C-alpha positions in Angstrom: -107.9 34.9 -25.4 -110.0 38.0 -25.0 -111.6 39.1 -28.3 -114.1 41.7 -29.0 -116.2 40.6 -31.9 -118.7 42.9 -33.6 -120.9 41.8 -36.4 -122.0 44.6 -38.7 -125.5 44.9 -39.9 -126.5 43.7 -43.3 -126.0 46.3 -46.0 -127.7 46.4 -49.3 -124.5 46.5 -51.3 -123.0 43.4 -49.4 -124.0 39.9 -49.8 -122.4 38.7 -46.5 -122.1 40.2 -43.0 -118.7 41.6 -42.2 -117.0 40.5 -39.0 -114.4 42.7 -37.2 -112.2 41.1 -34.6 -110.4 43.4 -32.2 -107.7 42.4 -29.6 -107.2 44.0 -26.3 -104.0 46.1 -26.1 -101.0 44.9 -24.2 -101.6 47.5 -21.6 -105.2 46.2 -21.0 -104.1 42.6 -20.8 -101.3 43.5 -18.4 -103.7 45.5 -16.3 -106.1 42.6 -16.1 -103.4 40.2 -15.1 -101.9 42.6 -12.5 -105.3 43.1 -11.0 -105.8 39.4 -10.4 -102.2 39.2 -9.0 -102.9 42.0 -6.5 -106.1 40.1 -5.5 -104.1 36.9 -5.1 -106.3 35.0 -7.6 -103.4 33.1 -9.0 -105.2 31.0 -11.6 -106.7 34.0 -13.3 -103.5 36.0 -13.1 -101.6 33.1 -14.8 -104.2 32.9 -17.5 -104.0 36.6 -18.2 -100.2 36.8 -18.1 -100.1 33.9 -20.6 -102.6 35.7 -22.8 -100.4 38.7 -22.7 -97.3 36.7 -23.5 -98.9 34.9 -26.4 -100.4 38.0 -28.0 -97.6 40.5 -27.3 -94.3 38.5 -26.8 -92.2 41.7 -26.9 -92.3 45.1 -25.2 -92.2 46.4 -21.6 -95.5 44.8 -20.6 -94.3 41.4 -21.8 -91.0 41.8 -19.8 -92.7 42.7 -16.6 -95.5 40.3 -17.2 -93.0 37.4 -17.5 -91.5 38.1 -14.1 -95.0 38.4 -12.5 -96.1 35.2 -14.2 -93.2 33.4 -12.5 -94.3 34.8 -9.2 -97.9 33.8 -9.8 -96.8 30.2 -10.6 -94.8 30.2 -7.4 -97.7 31.4 -5.3 -99.9 28.8 -7.0 -97.4 26.1 -6.0 -96.5 25.3 -9.6 -92.8 25.3 -8.8 -91.4 23.8 -12.0 -93.3 26.2 -14.2 -92.2 29.1 -12.0 -88.5 28.1 -12.3 -88.7 27.5 -16.1 -90.4 30.9 -16.5 -87.7 32.6 -14.4 -84.9 31.0 -16.4 -86.5 32.2 -19.6 -86.9 35.7 -18.2 -83.2 35.8 -17.1 -82.1 34.6 -20.5 -84.3 37.0 -22.5 -84.0 40.1 -20.4 -80.5 40.3 -19.0 -80.7 44.1 -18.5 -84.1 44.2 -16.8 -84.2 46.6 -13.8 -85.6 43.8 -11.6 -83.1 41.1 -12.7 -81.9 40.8 -9.1 -85.3 39.9 -7.9 -85.6 37.2 -10.6 -82.4 35.5 -9.3 -83.6 35.9 -5.7 -87.0 34.5 -6.5 -85.5 31.4 -8.1 -83.8 30.6 -4.7 -87.0 31.3 -2.9 -88.9 28.9 -5.1 -86.5 26.0 -4.3 -86.5 27.1 -0.7 -90.3 26.7 -0.4 -90.3 23.5 -2.5 -88.5 21.7 0.3 -91.2 19.9 2.1 -89.1 17.1 3.5 -87.6 19.2 6.3 -91.1 19.5 7.8 -91.4 15.8 8.3 -89.6 13.3 10.5 -86.6 12.1 8.6 -86.4 8.5 7.4 -83.3 7.7 5.4 -84.5 6.3 2.1 -83.9 7.3 -1.5 -87.0 9.5 -1.7 -85.9 11.6 1.3 -82.4 11.9 -0.1 -83.9 13.3 -3.3 -86.0 15.7 -1.3 -82.8 17.4 -0.1 -81.9 18.4 -3.6 -84.4 21.3 -3.5 -82.6 22.7 -0.4 -79.3 22.3 -2.1 -80.5 24.0 -5.3 -81.9 26.8 -3.2 -78.5 27.3 -1.5 -76.8 27.4 -4.9 -79.4 29.8 -6.3 -79.1 32.2 -3.4 -75.3 32.0 -3.6 -75.4 32.9 -7.3 -77.8 35.8 -6.6 -75.5 37.3 -3.9 -72.4 37.0 -6.1 -74.2 38.8 -8.9 -76.1 41.4 -6.8 -74.3 41.8 -3.4 -75.9 45.2 -2.9 -79.5 44.1 -3.7 -82.1 44.8 -1.1 -82.8 41.1 -1.0 -79.2 40.1 -0.3 -79.5 40.1 3.5 -82.6 37.9 3.4 -80.8 35.5 1.0 -77.8 35.3 3.3 -80.1 34.4 6.3 -81.8 31.7 4.3 -78.5 30.2 3.3 -77.5 29.9 6.9 -80.8 28.3 7.6 -80.5 25.9 4.8 -77.0 24.8 5.9 -78.2 24.2 9.4 -81.2 22.2 8.2 -79.2 20.1 5.8 -76.8 19.3 8.7 -79.7 18.5 10.9 -81.0 16.1 8.3 -77.7 14.3 8.1 -77.6 14.1 11.9 -81.1 12.6 12.0 -80.1 10.0 9.5 -77.0 9.1 11.5 -79.2 8.7 14.6 -81.5 6.5 12.6 -78.7 4.2 11.6 -77.4 4.1 15.1 -80.8 3.1 16.3 -80.9 0.3 13.7 -77.4 -0.8 14.8 -76.0 0.1 11.4 -72.9 1.6 13.1 -70.7 2.0 10.0 -73.4 3.8 8.1 -74.0 6.1 11.1 -70.3 6.9 11.3 -70.0 7.7 7.6 -73.0 10.0 7.8 -71.5 11.8 10.8 -68.2 12.2 8.9 -70.0 13.7 6.0 -71.9 16.1 8.2 -68.7 17.3 10.0 -66.8 17.8 6.7 -69.6 19.4 4.7 -71.4 21.5 7.3 -68.7 22.9 9.6 -69.9 25.5 12.2 -73.5 24.4 12.0 -75.5 23.5 15.1 -75.4 19.8 14.5 -71.6 19.2 14.5 -71.3 18.6 18.3 -74.1 16.1 18.3 -72.6 14.4 15.2 -69.3 13.9 17.0 -71.2 12.4 20.0 -73.1 10.0 17.7 -69.9 9.0 16.0 -68.2 8.3 19.4 -71.2 6.2 20.5 -71.1 4.2 17.2 -67.4 3.5 17.6 -68.1 2.3 21.2 -70.8 -0.1 20.0 -68.4 -1.5 17.4 -65.8 -2.1 20.1 -63.4 0.4 18.6 -62.6 2.1 21.9 -59.6 4.0 20.7 -61.6 5.8 18.0 -64.4 6.3 20.4 -62.0 8.0 22.9 -60.5 10.1 20.1 -64.0 11.3 19.1 -64.7 12.2 22.7 -61.5 14.2 23.0 -62.5 16.2 19.9 -66.0 16.8 21.4 -64.5 17.9 24.8 -62.1 20.3 23.1 -64.8 21.9 20.9 -68.0 21.4 22.9 -66.9 21.1 26.6 -70.4 21.4 27.9 -72.0 18.8 25.7 -74.3 16.4 27.6 -72.7 13.3 26.1 -69.5 14.1 28.0 -71.5 14.0 31.3 -72.9 10.6 30.6 -76.2 11.7 29.0 -77.6 9.2 26.5 -78.2 10.2 22.9 -81.9 10.7 22.3 -82.4 8.6 19.2 -86.1 9.0 19.0 -86.2 12.8 19.2 -87.5 14.3 15.9 -85.1 17.1 15.2 -87.5 18.8 12.9 -90.4 20.6 14.6 -92.5 23.5 13.4 -91.8 25.6 16.4 -88.0 25.5 15.7 -88.3 26.2 12.0 -87.7 29.7 10.7 -91.1 30.7 9.5 -91.3 33.5 7.0 -94.6 35.4 7.4 -93.9 38.0 4.8 -93.3 37.0 1.2 -91.1 39.2 -1.0 
């Protein structure tokens, strides 16, 4: 807390020194915080925005400062604090002029919290939990677009939603391949079915049908394998599996060069 303390000189008619404590104004505190934000010194920005909020919890500086505090937490990789600050902002300031950005930023925070997609997928409980951030991001962007379809951030949110769906489908495909490699054929088939049902029209559906057909073949269920191949032929006539190509079970579907990298933050 920034305090200006002045100690008056001793006066003849006073037995004790008088101490005067003066607070910075809300405008000054906000200006300090904003200056650190513009310089991208996130720790100092967070400290000053919190000082502003603690000393002046109401008013236009507190409103805007709360939104910028959430952004500072986000840029400082304090994702949980960023989300909780945004949720409080949305609840407290439902008529704020930048409310659309608050909803958009919530989706963006969950989007950037998803680190599991940058790693080779291994199907265990921890990786399954990692996908929740991507799913929450999708839901947050969907809510944002429903509330603010004409927002300037809507187009970007829609693109990210498409990206998320493709990545979640790719994750399910990689898990299905993992099970196929481990000869857990039933588990592989179930994962493929979930992918096909949940993520239609994504890039991974064709490969999922091929994996499912191969799993049925390995189980000796030739009728189901043939049926899967027919579906693949009808929908993806140029798929390599139909021409005898083997499924590459070792290929890591997630690579940095294939990921959609956002170079400009909103």
